[in-house]
C-alpha positions as a Markdown table, in Angstrom:
| # | Residue | x | y | z |
|---|---|---|---|---|
| 1 | Met | 104.5 | 103.8 | 84.0 |
| 2 | Lys | 102.2 | 104.0 | 80.9 |
| 3 | Val | 98.4 | 104.1 | 80.8 |
| 4 | Ser | 98.1 | 101.4 | 78.4 |
| 5 | Asp | 100.4 | 98.8 | 80.3 |
| 6 | Thr | 98.2 | 95.8 | 80.7 |
| 7 | Val | 97.6 | 93.4 | 83.8 |
| 8 | Phe | 94.9 | 91.0 | 84.6 |
| 9 | Leu | 92.3 | 91.3 | 87.2 |
| 10 | Asn | 93.3 | 87.8 | 88.1 |
| 11 | Asn | 94.9 | 84.8 | 86.5 |
| 12 | Arg | 93.0 | 81.9 | 88.0 |
| 13 | Thr | 90.0 | 81.9 | 85.8 |
| 14 | Ala | 89.5 | 80.6 | 82.3 |
| 15 | Arg | 88.8 | 84.1 | 81.1 |
| 16 | Pro | 91.1 | 86.5 | 82.8 |
| 17 | Val | 90.1 | 90.0 | 82.3 |
| 18 | Pro | 92.9 | 92.2 | 80.9 |
| 19 | Met | 93.1 | 95.8 | 82.2 |
| 20 | Thr | 95.0 | 98.9 | 81.5 |
| 21 | Arg | 96.9 | 100.4 | 84.4 |
| 22 | Met | 94.6 | 103.3 | 84.5 |
| 23 | Gly | 91.0 | 102.9 | 83.9 |
| 24 | Phe | 88.0 | 105.4 | 83.5 |
| 25 | Gly | 85.5 | 105.8 | 86.4 |
| 26 | Gly | 82.0 | 106.8 | 85.1 |
| 27 | Ala | 80.5 | 108.3 | 88.1 |
| 28 | Pro | 81.4 | 112.0 | 87.2 |
| 29 | Leu | 79.7 | 111.5 | 83.7 |
| 30 | Gly | 76.3 | 110.7 | 85.4 |
| 31 | Asn | 76.4 | 114.5 | 86.4 |
| 32 | Leu | 77.9 | 114.0 | 89.9 |
| 33 | Tyr | 77.2 | 117.2 | 91.7 |
| 34 | Arg | 77.0 | 119.2 | 88.5 |
| 35 | Lys | 75.5 | 118.7 | 85.0 |
| 36 | Val | 77.9 | 117.6 | 82.3 |
| 37 | Glu | 77.0 | 118.6 | 78.7 |
| 38 | Glu | 76.6 | 115.6 | 76.5 |
| 39 | Ser | 79.2 | 117.0 | 74.1 |
| 40 | Asp | 81.7 | 117.2 | 76.8 |
| 41 | Ala | 81.0 | 113.9 | 78.1 |
| 42 | Gln | 81.6 | 112.2 | 74.7 |
| 43 | Ala | 84.7 | 114.2 | 74.4 |
| 44 | Thr | 85.9 | 113.0 | 77.6 |
| 45 | Leu | 85.3 | 109.5 | 76.9 |
| 46 | Gln | 86.9 | 109.8 | 73.5 |
| 47 | Ala | 90.0 | 111.3 | 75.1 |
| 48 | Ala | 90.3 | 108.6 | 77.5 |
| 49 | Tyr | 90.3 | 106.1 | 74.7 |
| 50 | Asp | 92.8 | 108.0 | 72.7 |
| 51 | Ala | 95.2 | 108.2 | 75.6 |
| 52 | Gly | 95.2 | 104.2 | 75.7 |
| 53 | Ile | 92.7 | 103.6 | 78.4 |
| 54 | Arg | 90.7 | 100.4 | 77.7 |
| 55 | Tyr | 89.0 | 99.7 | 81.1 |
| 56 | Phe | 85.7 | 101.6 | 81.7 |
| 57 | Asp | 83.5 | 101.4 | 84.8 |
| 58 | Thr | 80.0 | 102.6 | 85.3 |
| 59 | Ala | 76.8 | 101.6 | 87.3 |
| 60 | Pro | 73.0 | 102.3 | 87.1 |
| 61 | Gln | 73.4 | 104.7 | 90.2 |
| 62 | Tyr | 75.5 | 107.2 | 88.3 |
| 63 | Gly | 72.8 | 109.7 | 87.2 |
| 64 | Leu | 70.1 | 107.1 | 87.4 |
| 65 | Gly | 71.2 | 105.5 | 84.0 |
| 66 | Thr | 72.9 | 108.6 | 82.5 |
| 67 | Ser | 76.5 | 107.3 | 82.8 |
| 68 | Glu | 75.6 | 103.9 | 81.2 |
| 69 | Met | 73.8 | 105.6 | 78.4 |
| 70 | Arg | 76.8 | 108.0 | 77.8 |
| 71 | Phe | 78.9 | 104.8 | 77.5 |
| 72 | Arg | 76.6 | 103.4 | 75.0 |
| 73 | Arg | 77.3 | 106.1 | 72.5 |
| 74 | Ala | 81.1 | 106.2 | 73.0 |
| 75 | Ile | 81.3 | 102.3 | 72.9 |
| 76 | Lys | 79.7 | 102.3 | 69.3 |
| 77 | Arg | 82.8 | 104.6 | 68.2 |
| 78 | Phe | 85.4 | 102.5 | 70.1 |
| 79 | Gly | 84.1 | 99.0 | 69.2 |
| 80 | Arg | 82.9 | 96.7 | 71.9 |
| 81 | Asp | 85.8 | 94.2 | 71.4 |
| 82 | Asn | 88.4 | 97.1 | 72.0 |
| 83 | Ile | 87.4 | 97.8 | 75.7 |
| 84 | Gln | 86.8 | 96.0 | 79.0 |
| 85 | Leu | 83.6 | 97.2 | 80.6 |
| 86 | Ser | 82.3 | 96.7 | 84.3 |
| 87 | Thr | 78.8 | 97.7 | 85.7 |
| 88 | Lys | 77.0 | 97.0 | 88.9 |
| 89 | Ile | 73.9 | 95.4 | 90.6 |
| 90 | Gly | 71.9 | 96.4 | 93.7 |
| 91 | Arg | 69.9 | 99.4 | 92.5 |
| 92 | Leu | 67.1 | 98.8 | 90.4 |
| 93 | Leu | 65.8 | 102.2 | 88.6 |
| 94 | Val | 62.0 | 102.2 | 88.5 |
| 95 | Asp | 59.7 | 104.8 | 86.8 |
| 96 | Cys | 58.1 | 107.2 | 89.3 |
| 97 | Glu | 56.4 | 110.5 | 89.8 |
| 98 | Pro | 58.7 | 113.8 | 89.7 |
| 99 | His | 58.6 | 114.0 | 93.5 |
| 100 | Glu | 59.7 | 110.4 | 93.9 |
| 101 | Val | 63.1 | 110.9 | 92.1 |
| 102 | Thr | 66.1 | 109.6 | 94.1 |
| 103 | Pro | 69.0 | 111.4 | 92.4 |
| 104 | Glu | 71.5 | 111.0 | 95.5 |
| 105 | Ala | 74.5 | 113.0 | 94.7 |
| 106 | Phe | 73.5 | 113.5 | 91.0 |
| 107 | Val | 71.7 | 116.3 | 89.1 |
| 108 | Asp | 69.6 | 116.6 | 85.8 |
| 109 | Val | 68.7 | 112.8 | 86.1 |
| 110 | Pro | 66.0 | 110.9 | 84.5 |
| 111 | Gln | 62.6 | 110.5 | 86.2 |
| 112 | Lys | 63.5 | 107.4 | 88.2 |
| 113 | Arg | 63.7 | 106.1 | 91.8 |
| 114 | Ile | 66.1 | 103.7 | 93.1 |
| 115 | Val | 65.0 | 100.4 | 94.8 |
| 116 | Tyr | 67.6 | 98.3 | 96.5 |
| 117 | Asp | 67.6 | 94.6 | 95.5 |
| 118 | Tyr | 70.3 | 92.1 | 95.9 |
| 119 | Thr | 68.2 | 89.0 | 95.3 |
| 120 | Tyr | 68.4 | 86.6 | 92.3 |
| 121 | Asp | 65.7 | 88.4 | 90.4 |
| 122 | Gly | 67.2 | 91.8 | 91.2 |
| 123 | Val | 70.5 | 90.8 | 90.0 |
| 124 | Met | 69.2 | 89.6 | 86.8 |
| 125 | Arg | 66.9 | 92.4 | 86.2 |
| 126 | Ser | 69.4 | 95.0 | 87.1 |
| 127 | Tyr | 72.0 | 93.3 | 84.6 |
| 128 | Glu | 69.4 | 93.0 | 81.8 |
| 129 | Ala | 68.5 | 96.8 | 82.4 |
| 130 | Ser | 72.2 | 97.7 | 82.3 |
| 131 | Arg | 72.8 | 95.8 | 79.0 |
| 132 | Glu | 70.0 | 97.5 | 77.5 |
| 133 | Arg | 71.2 | 101.1 | 78.5 |
| 134 | Ile | 74.7 | 100.4 | 77.3 |
| 135 | Gly | 73.6 | 98.6 | 74.3 |
| 136 | Ile | 75.8 | 95.6 | 74.9 |
| 137 | Ala | 75.5 | 91.8 | 75.0 |
| 138 | Asn | 77.6 | 91.4 | 78.1 |
| 139 | Ala | 80.0 | 93.1 | 80.4 |
| 140 | Glu | 83.3 | 91.7 | 81.4 |
| 141 | Ile | 82.9 | 92.4 | 85.2 |
| 142 | Leu | 79.7 | 92.6 | 87.2 |
| 143 | Leu | 79.9 | 94.2 | 90.7 |
| 144 | Val | 77.8 | 94.2 | 93.7 |
| 145 | His | 77.3 | 97.9 | 94.6 |
| 146 | Asp | 77.4 | 99.5 | 98.0 |
| 147 | Val | 76.6 | 96.9 | 100.7 |
| 148 | Asp | 79.1 | 98.7 | 102.9 |
| 149 | Val | 78.4 | 100.7 | 106.0 |
| 150 | Phe | 79.2 | 104.0 | 104.3 |
| 151 | Ser | 76.4 | 103.4 | 101.7 |
| 152 | Gln | 73.7 | 101.6 | 103.9 |
| 153 | Gly | 74.1 | 103.8 | 107.0 |
| 154 | Ser | 74.8 | 101.2 | 109.8 |
| 155 | Gln | 76.6 | 97.8 | 110.2 |
| 156 | Glu | 73.2 | 96.3 | 110.9 |
| 157 | Ala | 72.0 | 97.6 | 107.5 |
| 158 | Ser | 75.0 | 96.5 | 105.7 |
| 159 | Asp | 74.9 | 92.9 | 107.2 |
| 160 | Ala | 71.3 | 92.8 | 106.1 |
| 161 | Lys | 72.2 | 93.5 | 102.5 |
| 162 | Val | 75.1 | 91.0 | 102.5 |
| 163 | Arg | 72.6 | 88.5 | 103.9 |
| 164 | Glu | 70.2 | 89.2 | 101.2 |
| 165 | Leu | 72.8 | 88.8 | 98.5 |
| 166 | Phe | 73.5 | 85.2 | 99.9 |
| 167 | Asp | 70.1 | 84.1 | 101.3 |
| 168 | Gly | 68.1 | 85.7 | 98.6 |
| 169 | Gly | 70.0 | 84.1 | 95.7 |
| 170 | Gly | 71.9 | 87.3 | 94.4 |
| 171 | Tyr | 75.3 | 85.6 | 94.6 |
| 172 | Arg | 73.8 | 82.6 | 93.1 |
| 173 | Ala | 72.9 | 84.7 | 90.1 |
| 174 | Leu | 76.3 | 86.2 | 89.8 |
| 175 | Ser | 77.9 | 82.8 | 89.9 |
| 176 | Glu | 75.4 | 81.5 | 87.1 |
| 177 | Leu | 76.3 | 84.5 | 84.9 |
| 178 | Arg | 80.0 | 83.8 | 85.4 |
| 179 | Asp | 79.6 | 80.0 | 84.8 |
| 180 | Ala | 77.5 | 80.6 | 81.7 |
| 181 | Gly | 80.3 | 82.9 | 80.4 |
| 182 | Glu | 77.9 | 86.0 | 80.4 |
| 183 | Val | 80.4 | 87.9 | 82.5 |
| 184 | Ala | 84.0 | 87.0 | 83.1 |
| 185 | Ala | 84.3 | 88.2 | 86.6 |
| 186 | Ile | 82.4 | 89.0 | 89.6 |
| 187 | Gly | 82.9 | 91.2 | 92.6 |
| 188 | Ala | 81.8 | 94.2 | 94.6 |
| 189 | Gly | 82.1 | 98.0 | 94.3 |
| 190 | Val | 82.2 | 99.4 | 97.8 |
| 191 | Asn | 83.8 | 102.1 | 100.0 |
| 192 | Glu | 85.1 | 99.7 | 102.8 |
| 193 | Trp | 87.8 | 96.9 | 102.7 |
| 194 | Gln | 86.0 | 95.3 | 105.6 |
| 195 | Val | 82.9 | 94.3 | 103.7 |
| 196 | Cys | 85.1 | 93.0 | 100.8 |
| 197 | Glu | 87.0 | 90.8 | 103.2 |
| 198 | Lys | 83.5 | 89.5 | 104.7 |
| 199 | Leu | 82.3 | 88.7 | 101.1 |
| 200 | Met | 85.6 | 86.7 | 100.4 |
| 201 | Gly | 84.6 | 84.6 | 103.3 |
| 202 | Leu | 81.2 | 83.9 | 102.1 |
| 203 | Gly | 81.9 | 83.4 | 98.2 |
| 204 | Asp | 84.3 | 83.2 | 95.4 |
| 205 | Phe | 84.9 | 86.7 | 94.1 |
| 206 | Asp | 87.5 | 87.6 | 91.4 |
| 207 | Gly | 87.9 | 91.3 | 92.2 |
| 208 | Phe | 86.9 | 94.3 | 94.0 |
| 209 | Leu | 86.5 | 98.0 | 93.2 |
| 210 | Leu | 87.6 | 99.6 | 96.4 |
| 211 | Ala | 87.0 | 103.5 | 96.7 |
| 212 | Gly | 89.4 | 105.6 | 98.9 |
| 213 | Arg | 90.5 | 102.8 | 101.3 |
| 214 | Tyr | 94.0 | 102.4 | 100.2 |
| 215 | Thr | 95.8 | 105.6 | 99.8 |
| 216 | Leu | 98.8 | 107.7 | 100.9 |
| 217 | Leu | 96.6 | 108.5 | 103.9 |
| 218 | Glu | 95.0 | 105.1 | 104.6 |
| 219 | Gln | 96.8 | 101.7 | 104.6 |
| 220 | Glu | 94.7 | 99.7 | 107.1 |
| 221 | Ala | 93.9 | 97.3 | 104.5 |
| 222 | Leu | 97.5 | 96.0 | 104.8 |
| 223 | Asp | 96.4 | 94.4 | 108.1 |
| 224 | Ser | 94.6 | 91.5 | 106.5 |
| 225 | Phe | 92.7 | 92.4 | 103.4 |
| 226 | Leu | 95.2 | 93.1 | 100.8 |
| 227 | Pro | 97.4 | 90.2 | 101.8 |
| 228 | Leu | 94.4 | 87.9 | 101.4 |
| 229 | Cys | 93.8 | 89.4 | 98.0 |
| 230 | Ala | 97.3 | 88.7 | 97.0 |
| 231 | Glu | 97.3 | 85.3 | 98.3 |
| 232 | Arg | 94.1 | 84.4 | 96.5 |
| 233 | Asp | 94.9 | 86.3 | 93.3 |
| 234 | Val | 91.9 | 88.6 | 93.8 |
| 235 | Gly | 92.4 | 91.9 | 91.9 |
| 236 | Ile | 91.6 | 95.4 | 93.3 |
| 237 | Ile | 90.3 | 98.2 | 91.0 |
| 238 | Leu | 91.4 | 101.2 | 93.0 |
| 239 | Gly | 88.9 | 104.2 | 93.0 |
| 240 | Gly | 89.3 | 107.5 | 94.9 |
| 241 | Pro | 92.9 | 107.5 | 95.2 |
| 242 | Tyr | 92.8 | 111.2 | 96.5 |
| 243 | Asn | 90.4 | 110.5 | 99.5 |
| 244 | Ser | 87.6 | 112.6 | 97.7 |
| 245 | Gly | 89.9 | 115.5 | 97.2 |
| 246 | Ile | 92.6 | 116.5 | 99.7 |
| 247 | Leu | 95.4 | 114.4 | 98.0 |
| 248 | Ala | 94.6 | 116.2 | 94.9 |
| 249 | Thr | 94.3 | 119.7 | 96.3 |
| 250 | Gly | 96.7 | 119.4 | 99.2 |
| 251 | Ala | 95.9 | 121.0 | 102.6 |
| 252 | Val | 94.1 | 124.0 | 101.5 |
| 253 | Pro | 91.2 | 125.6 | 103.3 |
| 254 | Gly | 88.1 | 123.6 | 102.9 |
| 255 | Ala | 90.0 | 120.5 | 101.6 |
| 256 | Lys | 87.6 | 117.5 | 101.5 |
| 257 | Tyr | 88.5 | 114.2 | 103.1 |
| 258 | Asn | 86.0 | 111.4 | 102.7 |
| 259 | Tyr | 83.3 | 113.8 | 101.3 |
| 260 | Asp | 83.6 | 116.1 | 104.2 |
| 261 | Asn | 85.8 | 119.0 | 105.4 |
| 262 | Ala | 89.2 | 117.4 | 106.4 |
| 263 | Pro | 89.9 | 117.5 | 110.2 |
| 264 | Glu | 93.0 | 119.1 | 111.4 |
| 265 | Pro | 94.9 | 115.9 | 112.1 |
| 266 | Ile | 94.5 | 114.9 | 108.4 |
| 267 | Leu | 95.4 | 118.5 | 107.2 |
| 268 | Glu | 98.6 | 118.2 | 109.1 |
| 269 | Arg | 99.6 | 114.9 | 108.0 |
| 270 | Val | 98.9 | 115.8 | 104.4 |
| 271 | Arg | 101.1 | 119.0 | 104.8 |
| 272 | Arg | 104.1 | 116.9 | 106.0 |
| 273 | Ile | 103.6 | 114.5 | 103.0 |
| 274 | Glu | 103.4 | 117.5 | 100.6 |
| 275 | Ala | 106.7 | 118.7 | 102.2 |
| 276 | Val | 108.3 | 115.6 | 101.2 |
| 277 | Cys | 106.9 | 115.7 | 97.7 |
| 278 | Ala | 108.3 | 119.3 | 97.3 |
| 279 | Asp | 111.6 | 118.5 | 98.5 |
| 280 | His | 111.8 | 116.0 | 95.3 |
| 281 | Gly | 109.8 | 118.3 | 93.0 |
| 282 | Val | 106.9 | 115.9 | 92.6 |
| 283 | Pro | 103.2 | 117.0 | 92.8 |
| 284 | Leu | 101.4 | 115.6 | 95.9 |
| 285 | Ile | 98.5 | 114.4 | 93.3 |
| 286 | Ala | 101.1 | 112.4 | 91.2 |
| 287 | Ala | 102.5 | 110.6 | 94.2 |
| 288 | Ala | 99.0 | 109.7 | 95.5 |
| 289 | Leu | 98.0 | 108.4 | 92.1 |
| 290 | Gln | 101.1 | 106.3 | 91.6 |
| 291 | Phe | 101.3 | 105.0 | 95.3 |
| 292 | Val | 98.4 | 102.8 | 95.1 |
| 293 | Leu | 99.8 | 100.8 | 92.1 |
| 294 | Gly | 102.8 | 99.8 | 94.2 |
| 295 | His | 100.8 | 97.0 | 95.8 |
| 296 | Pro | 100.5 | 93.9 | 93.6 |
| 297 | Ala | 96.9 | 93.4 | 94.3 |
| 298 | Val | 96.0 | 96.8 | 93.0 |
| 299 | Lys | 95.7 | 96.1 | 89.1 |
| 300 | Thr | 94.4 | 99.4 | 88.1 |
| 301 | Val | 93.4 | 103.1 | 89.4 |
| 302 | Ile | 90.3 | 104.8 | 88.0 |
| 303 | Pro | 90.4 | 108.5 | 88.8 |
| 304 | Gly | 87.4 | 110.3 | 87.5 |
| 305 | Ala | 87.3 | 113.0 | 84.8 |
| 306 | Val | 84.5 | 115.4 | 83.3 |
| 307 | Ser | 86.8 | 116.9 | 80.6 |
| 308 | Val | 89.4 | 116.3 | 78.0 |
| 309 | Thr | 91.7 | 118.5 | 80.1 |
| 310 | Glu | 91.2 | 116.4 | 83.4 |
| 311 | Val | 91.8 | 113.1 | 81.3 |
| 312 | Lys | 95.1 | 114.5 | 79.9 |
| 313 | Ala | 96.1 | 115.7 | 83.4 |
| 314 | Asn | 95.5 | 112.2 | 84.9 |
| 315 | Val | 97.5 | 110.6 | 82.1 |
| 316 | Ala | 100.5 | 112.9 | 82.8 |
| 317 | Leu | 100.3 | 112.3 | 86.5 |
| 318 | Leu | 100.5 | 108.4 | 85.9 |
| 319 | Gln | 103.5 | 109.1 | 83.7 |
| 320 | Thr | 105.3 | 111.6 | 85.9 |
| 321 | Thr | 108.7 | 110.4 | 87.2 |
| 322 | Ile | 108.9 | 109.9 | 90.7 |
| 323 | Pro | 112.4 | 109.2 | 92.5 |
| 324 | Thr | 112.6 | 106.2 | 94.6 |
| 325 | Gln | 114.1 | 108.4 | 97.3 |
| 326 | Leu | 110.6 | 110.1 | 97.7 |
| 327 | Trp | 109.1 | 106.9 | 98.8 |
| 328 | Thr | 112.0 | 106.0 | 101.1 |
| 329 | Asp | 111.6 | 109.5 | 102.8 |
| 330 | Leu | 107.8 | 109.0 | 103.2 |
| 331 | Arg | 108.6 | 105.6 | 104.8 |
| 332 | Ser | 111.4 | 106.7 | 107.1 |
| 333 | Gly | 109.3 | 109.8 | 108.2 |
| 334 | Gly | 106.4 | 107.5 | 109.4 |
| 335 | Leu | 104.1 | 108.9 | 106.8 |
| 336 | Ile | 103.4 | 105.5 | 105.1 |
| 337 | Arg | 103.5 | 102.2 | 106.8 |
| 338 | Pro | 106.9 | 100.3 | 106.5 |
| 339 | Asp | 104.9 | 97.3 | 105.0 |
| 340 | Ala | 103.4 | 99.1 | 102.2 |
| 341 | Pro | 104.6 | 97.9 | 98.9 |
| 342 | Leu | 106.1 | 100.9 | 96.9 |
| 343 | Pro | 106.1 | 101.6 | 93.2 |
| 344 | Gly | 109.0 | 100.2 | 91.5 |
| 345 | Gly | 109.1 | 97.1 | 93.9 |
| 346 | Asn | 111.1 | 98.7 | 96.7 |
């Protein structure tokens, strides 16, 4: 499988969005958990482009604009017409006093605070501010950011944000931008497939950036959501293929699963998956990265990177040869669902 292999987010619109099979997730370059020097950030982005990656994702949240501004410098080198870009709405960045800064998980950020706003005005203001930070006339894809329970803290809060999106005019703003050709596709970037399914019942979306909810460890999305995406030609951009760490590190002490220490049942399941991978001489992380691309609705995978070395490692993992028997053994061992589509079409 090549990084530069091209697929389309969907083929049912007048402007289908082409995507490389591996994209680039911009959250780490917003100084997620630790500061990344500007020179390293630019070298990382350049390495991704040089490797054939042509789809890049960012958001206002990522370092309170830091990621978007770093993309601005890189895109000037790449040439705007040579890449496909997504950014997000839902968080407005407002000037504030130093003690009011809301960095979330990011460090060394601008003096801004986050205001959630999914209304018509909020969408338009957010998109305008993103275009200014990135230095572009438009993005190909505009995503509603973090209306899920994981991000909002409760089902009630998530439901309230979804209502605001539709009752407050945010969805209408997205539709107008798409109808006017300002963006080619609209969707949502979230951590849970359930809210994606809810959004599909309320509006016409082209794709979703789903983080961590379809992996070697989690396939509940096969129950209803992913079949619905395939039926409606709604594409999935798959983030978090390693479940925030454990499918990259393996079942080591302190391994992370969904941003927390992995519980023993998860550790044991990963040990069993690792054993099958070892039998075939395949790194667990390579199997985790390639597995998600077996589903026809998953168009691209976007592992993060903060260095040239990490970009090159991701590319090598995608190109690792994995024998069909490995997938067969995982399936027969009850380690992946029998209805999970496998890479290679088996």
